[in-house]
C-alpha positions as MATLAB code, in Angstrom:
seq = 'XXXXXXXXXXXXXXXXXXXXXXXXXXXXXXXXXXXXXXXXXXXXXXXXXXXXXXXXXXXXXXXXXXXXXXXXXXXXXXXXXXXXXXXXXXXXXXXXXXX';
ca = [
     -43.830    8.016   33.374;
     -40.489    8.555   35.134;
     -40.041    4.804   35.529;
     -40.509    4.266   31.783;
     -37.877    6.932   30.979;
     -35.454    5.379   33.437;
     -35.896    1.964   31.873;
     -35.366    3.335   28.378;
     -32.199    5.193   29.470;
     -30.838    2.241   31.445;
     -31.466   -0.391   28.769;
     -28.360    0.332   26.610;
     -26.105    0.266   29.678;
     -27.606   -3.002   30.865;
     -27.073   -4.575   27.443;
     -23.458   -3.381   27.280;
     -22.736   -4.629   30.796;
     -22.526   -8.234   29.627;
     -20.065   -7.306   26.880;
     -17.334   -5.814   29.071;
     -14.699   -8.502   29.040;
     -11.310   -8.794   27.379;
      -8.964  -11.522   26.297;
      -5.185  -11.488   26.512;
      -3.165  -12.574   23.506;
       0.369  -13.808   24.202;
       2.735  -14.060   21.259;
       6.112  -15.686   21.931;
       7.643  -14.583   18.635;
       7.054  -10.918   19.424;
       8.682  -11.167   22.849;
      12.051  -12.149   21.359;
      12.048   -9.627   18.496;
      14.301   -6.564   18.773;
      12.510   -3.364   19.664;
      12.943   -0.437   17.294;
      12.020    3.076   18.228;
      10.958    5.755   15.776;
      14.571    6.975   16.007;
      15.736    3.664   14.524;
      17.849    2.631   17.527;
      17.889   -1.164   17.627;
      17.873   -2.555   21.151;
      17.115   -5.849   22.941;
      13.538   -7.091   22.995;
      11.619   -8.325   26.009;
      12.435  -11.865   27.101;
      16.044  -11.961   25.874;
      18.547  -13.321   28.391;
      21.533  -11.366   29.701;
      23.896  -13.647   27.785;
      21.921  -13.167   24.549;
      22.050   -9.395   24.996;
      25.793   -9.415   25.642;
      26.498  -11.629   22.611;
      24.383   -9.518   20.256;
      24.944   -5.982   21.616;
      28.316   -6.295   23.350;
      29.337   -5.352   26.876;
      27.413   -2.446   28.384;
      29.283    0.700   29.369;
      27.878    0.275   32.889;
      26.181   -2.535   34.819;
      24.056   -1.303   37.701;
      23.614   -4.066   40.332;
      20.193   -5.574   41.011;
      17.850   -3.849   43.459;
      14.482   -4.792   44.940;
      12.374   -7.906   44.785;
      12.110   -9.192   42.141;
      15.684   -8.107   41.412;
      15.892   -5.460   38.673;
      19.267   -4.962   36.995;
      20.106   -2.104   34.627;
      22.668   -2.150   31.809;
      23.658    1.161   30.252;
      24.622    1.370   26.580;
      25.513    4.538   24.669;
      22.062    5.247   23.231;
      19.758    3.090   25.378;
      19.296    1.368   28.745;
      18.199   -2.245   29.204;
      16.266   -3.370   32.319;
      16.319   -7.000   33.443;
      14.165   -8.900   35.931;
      16.360  -11.728   37.160;
      18.245  -12.453   33.906;
      15.549  -11.539   31.342;
      14.911   -8.233   29.539;
      11.712   -6.583   30.685;
      12.205   -3.235   28.913;
      14.692   -1.156   26.993;
      14.563    2.613   26.697;
      16.223    4.913   24.153;
      17.953    7.883   25.818;
      16.291   11.237   25.037;
      19.456   12.657   23.422;
      19.459    9.736   20.949;
      16.155   10.679   19.325;
];
């Protein structure tokens, strides 16, 4: 009797076990789009080059030299900070006081 209960309880988990996989969707057009926060601060999107950022957003108020491996560089703007890996944007963050 215990074996039958165990089989009945284990059956849903066994059936779901074969369905636990995921796919990754990569969209090039999204990577180059500007990121907008709920505060409405427009900032560089992931994948933009340093030269593209400088042309569109101007010179940063501060350029923090690269550290680590891969090299991560930080550019400070008035309302946000842009992080680069090599010469490409990996993230931009709106400063808390800008929200």
